C-alpha positions, 0 to 999 in steps of 0.5 A, a space after each residue: 799764717 795765710 792770708 786770703 781775700 774772698 767776696 764781701 757777703 754777710 752770710 755764712 760760708 760753709 766750706 771753702 771752694 775753689 775760685 772763692 779768693 778774689 785776685 789782686 787789687 779786689 777789695 773783699 774780706 780778710 780770711 785767715 788760716 793757720 795753726 793758730 786758728 781756732 775751728 770755732 767759738 767757745 759755746 757760740 755756734 751762730 758766731 761759729 758758722 758766720 766766721 769759719 769756713 771749713 777747709 778739710 776735716 781739721 782746718 779752716 779760715 777764719 773771717 776777720 770781718 775787715 775789708 782789704 785787699 792784697 795787691 801785685 806784691 802780696 802786700 795786705 791794705 786794710 780798708 775798714 770794718 765790714 759792718 761799717 762799709 757804707 752801701 749807697 745806691 751808686 756803690 759801696 765806700 770803705 772807711 779807711 780809703 775814704 778817711 785817708 783823703 780828708 785826714 790830710 788836711 791839717 785841721 783835721 785830727 780824725 775823720 769817720 765816714 758813716 751812712 745815714 739812712 734816707 728816702 733813697 738809701 744811705 746818706 754819705 756823711 763825713 764826721 770830722 774831728 777837728 784838731 785841738 784849737 779849731 774854732 767853730 767860726 772856722 768850720 765853714 771854711 774847713 768844710 769847703 776846703 774838705 769838699 774840694 779835697 774829697 771832689 779830687 778823688 773818685 772815691 771820695 767826690 760823692 760825699 757831700 755832708 760834713 759834720 763837726 764832732 767835738 770828740 769821737 765816741 771810741 772803744 774804751 780799750 783803743 782809742 783809735 777804734 772809732 764806734 762809727 756805728 754810735 757816730 751814725 746815730 748822732 749824724 742822723 740826729 744833725 742832719 736836716 
C-alpha cells in the first residue's frame, strides 16, 4: 500500500499530477493507492468523484477523509477526520493533536474539539467527558487546569470554552469514534 499526503480540499481532484504531494511534516489529507483500492463506489457517482483520484487508466488514489502527515522517517501521524477540522479566522485546528493535550489531565476520560458558529466565525469549544466519579462541583477547578494546560501549547492556546458532557455521542459500532457533529450541536445550545 502506498500512502501520500495531499493538500486539504473539499473539492474533487480528477487526476493525480506531479507536485500534488505535500512534504514531510505538512498536514494534509491521507490518500492511498494499491491493489486493494477500488476505482469507484458501487452506484455512487458523486462519492466516487469526491474520493477517487485517477492515476493512469487502471489505477487510482483513494482519499481517506482522514488528515495527517508523514514525518521525515515516513511514519504516518493521524490528526483527525477532514470533516471535523475546525476552521477559524486565525487558522485551522485538528481534533486529535488538540485533544491529546487535554486528555493528559487525570480527571479527563476523553475530550472532543468542535467548532460552534459565531458572529465572527467558528468558536472553539472543548467538550470534556470526565472520568467516572468526578462531581459537578469539581468542574470549575478542572476547567481552570485545562485552560492552563492548553495555554502551554501554541496549537491549543486559543481554546477558551470548555463544556462538560456526561457521555459523548459515539458511533454505535465504535465507542471510540466520537460523533463531533452531534456534539457541536449540543455545544451550540450550551453557549450563552
